[in-house]
Structure formats: C-alpha cells, structure tokens
N, CA and C of each residue as an Amber inpcrd file, in Angstrom:
protein
   150
  19.0770000  17.3430000   5.2290000  19.6690000  17.0400000   3.6750000
  19.3750000  18.8250000   3.8050000  20.6720000  18.9500000   2.8550000
  20.9950000  20.4850000   2.3640000  19.9130000  21.1940000   1.1770000
  19.4890000  19.8250000   0.1410000  18.4170000  20.3300000  -0.8230000
  17.1760000  20.0760000   0.0110000  16.7050000  19.6770000   0.5980000
  15.6860000  19.5840000   1.2370000  15.8280000  21.1520000   1.9140000
  16.7170000  21.7010000   2.5920000  16.4620000  23.0470000   3.3410000
  16.5940000  23.7460000   2.2440000  16.6870000  23.8250000   1.2280000
  17.0890000  24.7030000   0.1520000  15.0170000  24.5500000  -0.4410000
  14.9210000  23.9450000  -0.6030000  13.4500000  23.3290000  -1.2270000
  12.2730000  24.2680000  -0.2070000  12.8560000  24.2030000   1.4110000
  11.9750000  24.6910000   2.4320000  11.9520000  26.3510000   2.1920000
  13.1910000  26.8050000   2.3840000  13.3710000  28.2080000   1.8130000
  12.5400000  28.5730000   0.8150000  12.3820000  27.8770000  -0.1200000
  12.5950000  28.5140000  -1.6660000  10.5550000  28.7130000  -1.2070000
  10.0970000  27.6120000  -0.5630000   8.5270000  27.5960000  -0.7160000
   8.3400000  28.8840000   0.4970000   9.0040000  28.8570000   1.5130000
   9.0020000  30.0030000   2.7250000   8.9650000  31.2000000   2.2440000
   9.6600000  31.7390000   0.9030000  10.2160000  33.0900000   0.4840000
   8.8620000  32.7200000  -0.6780000   8.1170000  32.0700000  -0.9870000
   6.9850000  31.8420000  -2.0570000   7.4910000  32.0090000  -3.8480000
   8.3450000  31.0420000  -4.0200000   9.2390000  30.9800000  -4.8870000
   8.4040000  29.4460000  -5.4360000   8.1890000  28.5820000  -4.9580000
   7.6510000  27.5370000  -5.1430000   6.0340000  27.2060000  -4.3590000
   4.7620000  26.6090000  -4.9680000   4.1200000  26.5900000  -4.3990000
   3.9510000  25.6630000  -3.4430000   2.8860000  25.0550000  -2.6940000
   2.9660000  23.7880000  -1.7490000   2.6720000  22.2230000  -2.7120000
   2.1590000  22.2820000  -3.4070000   1.8120000  21.2640000  -4.5800000
   3.2690000  20.8730000  -4.8420000   3.9560000  21.7310000  -5.5270000
   5.1390000  21.7300000  -6.5890000   6.4890000  21.2880000  -5.2650000
   6.5540000  21.9990000  -3.9780000   7.0850000  21.3040000  -3.0580000
   7.3180000  19.9160000  -2.5670000   5.8920000  19.6970000  -2.6500000
   5.5850000  18.1700000  -2.2750000   6.2850000  16.9340000  -3.3980000
   5.5040000  17.4030000  -4.8220000   6.2130000  16.6480000  -5.7350000
   8.0370000  16.4340000  -5.2200000   8.9110000  17.5900000  -4.9670000
  10.0880000  17.6480000  -5.1010000  10.1920000  17.0370000  -4.0820000
  10.0670000  17.2550000  -2.6120000  10.1060000  16.5140000  -1.6890000
  10.4180000  15.1020000  -1.3680000   9.4430000  14.5490000  -2.5080000
   9.1060000  12.9330000  -3.0290000  10.2520000  12.5460000  -3.8740000
  10.5820000  13.5980000  -4.7720000  11.6900000  13.2110000  -5.6940000
  13.2510000  13.3460000  -4.5500000  13.2230000  14.1360000  -3.8180000
  14.2680000  13.9550000  -3.1320000  14.4280000  12.3860000  -2.3230000
  13.0330000  11.9190000  -1.5370000  13.1980000  11.1330000  -0.8630000
  13.5870000   9.9550000  -2.0460000  13.4730000   9.8550000  -2.8920000
  13.4560000   8.9950000  -3.6080000  15.0290000   8.6690000  -4.3350000
  15.6470000   9.8210000  -4.1800000  17.2810000   9.7010000  -4.5580000
  17.9090000   9.4650000  -3.0770000  17.6110000  10.0800000  -2.4780000
  18.2490000   9.9680000  -0.9630000  18.2310000   8.2280000  -1.0460000
  17.1430000   7.8230000  -1.1360000  17.1150000   6.1720000  -1.0110000
  17.8260000   5.1790000  -1.9240000  17.7550000   5.6800000  -3.1950000
  19.4870000   5.0100000  -4.0800000  20.4360000   5.1890000  -3.8720000
  20.7310000   6.4540000  -3.2470000  22.0120000   6.8870000  -2.9480000
  22.3620000   5.8630000  -1.8470000  21.2690000   6.0810000  -0.6610000
  21.7420000   5.2500000   0.5510000  22.2750000   3.6960000   0.1870000
  21.2840000   3.2850000  -0.8340000  21.2800000   2.0080000  -0.9920000
  22.6980000   1.6510000  -2.0860000  22.8890000   2.3900000  -3.1680000
  23.9760000   2.6540000  -3.5380000  25.6120000   2.5000000  -2.7390000
  25.2250000   3.3550000  -1.5490000  26.4610000   3.6000000  -0.7300000
  26.8450000   1.7070000   0.1420000  25.4850000   1.5260000   0.6000000
  25.5370000   0.2060000   1.2430000  26.1020000  -0.8300000   0.1740000
  26.0370000  -0.5090000  -0.9530000  26.4190000  -1.5120000  -1.9370000
  27.9590000  -1.6960000  -1.9650000  28.5260000  -0.7130000  -2.2160000
  30.0730000  -0.3160000  -2.8290000  30.6370000  -0.4860000  -1.2450000
  29.7940000  -0.1830000  -0.3440000  30.7730000  -0.6190000   1.0160000
  30.7580000  -1.0490000   1.9380000  29.6730000  -2.1190000   1.3470000
  29.0600000  -3.0120000   2.1750000  28.2110000  -2.8750000   3.4310000
  27.1690000  -4.1460000   3.6380000  26.2980000  -4.2060000   4.7610000
  26.5110000  -3.7520000   6.0610000  28.0540000  -4.3120000   6.3280000
  28.7120000  -3.6030000   7.4350000  28.6000000  -2.1950000   8.2210000
  29.1630000  -1.5580000   6.8520000  29.1410000  -0.2920000   6.9350000
  28.0600000   0.4710000   7.9730000  27.1090000   0.1770000   8.3650000
  26.1680000   0.6530000   9.2770000  26.5660000   0.9040000  10.6870000
  27.1920000  -0.0100000  10.8980000  28.0840000  -0.5200000  12.1860000
  29.1630000   0.2490000  12.6810000  29.7830000   0.9290000  11.6900000
  30.6660000   1.5590000  11.8390000  30.7780000   3.5200000  12.6140000
C-alpha cells in the first residue's frame, strides 16, 4: 500500500518515531479493512473470484 511505504520512508529518514509509526500502521490496517469490506459490499461477494 502506498501510504504504508511513505510511513516507512518517513521513519527511515527520522521524521517519525517507531512508536508513532506503529500507531499509524495500526490505523492504516483498520482503514484498509474497512475499505475492503465496503468494496466487497458494493461489488458483491463474488468479486473476489474475478
């Protein structure tokens, strides 16, 4: 995921601390799960086989 890579880069460059990166990555995971669920709902459950 693009935003996940940007967070990793920001951490590697010293812009964000490890603790902050962990929190952000948890939030990214939650949002990704919500978006995935919404996508399945909109497209129908059979969209996973396409």
